Structures are given as structure tokens and as C-alpha cells.
C-alpha positions in Angstrom: 0.0 0.0 0.0 1.1 3.5 -0.8 0.3 6.2 1.9 -0.2 9.8 0.9 -0.8 12.8 3.1 -2.6 15.7 1.5 -4.6 18.8 2.0 -7.9 19.6 0.2 -8.3 23.3 -0.2 -11.9 24.6 -0.2 -13.8 27.8 0.7 -14.4 28.0 4.4 -18.2 27.5 4.0 -17.6 24.3 2.1 -14.8 22.8 4.3 -17.1 20.7 6.6 -19.0 19.1 3.8 -15.8 18.5 1.8 -14.3 16.7 4.9 -17.4 14.6 5.3 -17.4 13.6 1.6 -13.7 12.8 1.6 -14.0 10.7 4.8 -16.7 8.6 3.0 -14.0 7.1 0.8 -12.9 3.9 2.4 -9.2 4.6 1.6 -9.2 8.0 3.2 -8.9 9.1 6.8 -9.5 12.8 7.6 -8.1 14.8 10.5 -10.1 17.9 10.6 -10.0 21.3 9.0 -6.9 23.5 9.3 -7.1 27.3 9.1 -10.8 27.0 8.2 -10.3 25.9 4.6 -7.8 23.0 4.4 -9.0 19.4 5.0 -6.2 17.3 6.4 -6.3 13.8 5.1 -4.3 10.6 4.5 -5.0 8.0 1.8 -3.9 4.4 1.8 -4.2 2.6 -1.6 -2.1 0.6 -4.0 0.5 2.9 -5.5 -0.8 2.4 -9.0 -4.3 3.5 -8.0 -3.3 6.5 -5.9 -3.5 9.0 -8.8 -7.0 7.8 -9.7 -8.1 8.0 -6.1 -6.8 11.5 -5.7 -8.5 12.5 -9.0 -11.8 11.3 -7.6 -11.2 13.3 -4.4 -10.4 16.4 -6.4 -13.7 16.0 -8.0 -15.7 16.5 -4.8 -17.8 19.6 -5.3 -16.2 22.5 -3.5 -12.6 21.3 -3.7 -10.4 24.1 -5.2 -7.2 22.1 -5.1 -5.5 19.1 -3.6 -1.9 19.4 -2.3 0.1 16.2 -1.7 2.3 16.8 1.3 3.9 13.4 1.5 3.8 10.0 -0.1 5.6 6.7 0.5 5.5 3.4 -1.4 8.2 1.7 0.7 6.2 -1.4 1.5 5.5 -1.9 -2.2 9.2 -2.0 -3.2 10.8 -5.3 -3.7 13.7 -6.1 -1.3 
């Protein structure tokens, strides 16, 4: 599994709903809203599927941008 930390940027009035919708994805855990407009989240998915997953999250109504803050695929690498 790849693990990616990211922020979803939204307008402050949309942040709560964006967090709720992002948290509904089984691969995503959210950690609240930072500075009123950034949903803090972590996604766990196969590395090859991460781009598609983040594309679906960016498609949530009210998401202005998604910023990946970290990503690791270490456990998917062959020894």
C-alpha cells in the first residue's frame, strides 16, 4: 500500500462538507479542517491506484485544489 498525506483546499463555507465527503472514501482518513479551509487527510491505496483516487477526491464539489504533502511506497518495493 502507498500512503499519501494531502490537503484539500476549499472555501471555508464548504470545508465541513468536503471533509465529510472525503471521509466517506474507504481509503481515506481525515483529521479535521486547518485554518478554516484545508481538510487534512491521509489516503492508503495501492500505489498504481493513488493518482486515480486523488483524482476522484479532487472531483468533490467545493474542492479548489489538492496538495500532496507526503507519499511513501516503501512497502511496495521489492527487497
